[in-house]
C-alpha positions in Angstrom: -5.1 1.8 -6.7 -5.5 1.7 -3.0 -5.6 4.7 -0.7 -3.8 4.0 2.5 -3.4 6.8 5.1 -1.2 5.9 7.9 -2.9 6.3 11.4 -0.9 5.6 14.5 1.8 3.8 12.5 -0.3 1.4 10.5 -3.3 1.2 8.2 -6.9 2.3 9.2 -9.5 -0.1 10.3 -11.6 0.5 7.4 -8.8 -0.8 5.0 -7.9 -3.7 7.3 -11.6 -4.8 7.4 -11.6 -4.8 3.4 -8.4 -6.8 3.6 -10.2 -9.2 5.9 -13.0 -9.5 3.3 -10.8 -10.2 0.3 -8.2 -12.7 1.9 -10.3 -15.8 1.7 -9.0 -19.3 1.3 -9.9 -20.8 -1.7 -10.5 -17.6 -3.6 -7.6 -15.4 -3.2 -5.4 -17.9 -1.6 -5.2 -21.7 -1.0 -3.4 -24.1 1.3 -0.9 -26.4 -0.2 1.7 -29.0 1.2 4.4 -26.5 0.8 2.3 -23.7 2.6 -0.1 -21.0 1.4 -0.1 -20.0 -2.3 -1.5 -16.6 -3.7 -4.3 -17.1 -6.3 -4.2 -13.3 -7.3 -1.2 -13.0 -9.3 -0.7 -11.2 -12.5 -2.1 -7.9 -10.9 -0.3 -4.5 -10.3 -1.2 -2.7 -7.0 -0.5 1.0 -6.5 -0.9 2.1 -3.1 -1.2 5.9 -2.4 0.2 6.4 1.3 -0.3 9.7 3.4 1.2 10.7 6.3 0.9 14.0 8.5 4.8 13.7 9.3 7.8 12.1 7.7 8.7 8.3 8.0 11.1 6.1 6.0 9.1 3.0 4.7 11.5 0.7 6.4 11.9 2.7 9.7 11.0 0.8 12.8 7.7 1.6 13.9 6.2 1.9 10.5 3.9 -1.1 10.0 1.5 0.2 7.1 3.8 -0.5 4.2 5.5 -3.6 5.4 2.1 -5.1 6.2 0.7 -4.4 2.8 3.8 -5.7 0.9 3.6 -9.0 3.1 -0.3 -9.0 2.4 -0.3 -8.5 -1.5 2.7 -11.2 -1.7 0.7 -13.7 0.3 -2.1 -13.1 -2.2 0.3 -13.8 -5.0 0.4 -10.1 -6.2 4.3 -9.1 -6.6 3.8 -5.9 -8.5 3.1 -3.4 -5.7 4.0 0.2 -6.1 3.7 2.8 -3.3 3.2 6.3 -4.0 3.9 8.8 -0.9 2.5 12.2 0.0 4.3 12.9 3.5 4.6 15.7 5.8 1.2 16.8 5.0 0.9 18.3 8.5 4.1 20.2 8.5 3.5 23.0 6.6 1.1 24.4 3.7 4.0 24.7 1.4 5.1 21.2 2.4 1.9 19.9 1.7 1.6 21.4 -1.6 4.9 20.3 -2.7 4.4 16.6 -1.4 0.8 16.4 -3.0 2.1 17.7 -6.3 5.1 14.9 -6.3 2.6 12.3 -5.2 0.4 13.3 -8.2 3.0 13.1 -10.7 4.4 9.6 -9.4 0.8 8.5 -9.8 0.6 9.8 -13.3 4.1 8.2 -14.1 2.7 4.6 -12.6 -0.4 4.9 -14.8 1.9 5.5 -17.8 4.0 2.3 -16.9 0.8 0.3 -16.8 -0.4 1.4 -20.1 
């Protein structure tokens, strides 16, 4: 599981630095005559995304989730699931409801993986 808060429309610099450390030619991908090939297949990634506001994952200006989808596909991982906790800064009630729904989604994802 990866935690990915959305800051200023994308992932934080710490997560980007980790991505740069694991995206290594010859280890997690390789170059072939047909282009890059991911070497990290057969894995599942669950990304816990948090946002202070609300934003559709496919909305213009949302770069975090599309980037992570592309990255993991590049590495050969096609089983990527996103669990979202959104609107955390809207109100205490909205925050509590969103976190509760995200926890339930995580529990459901873990049950599917077992």
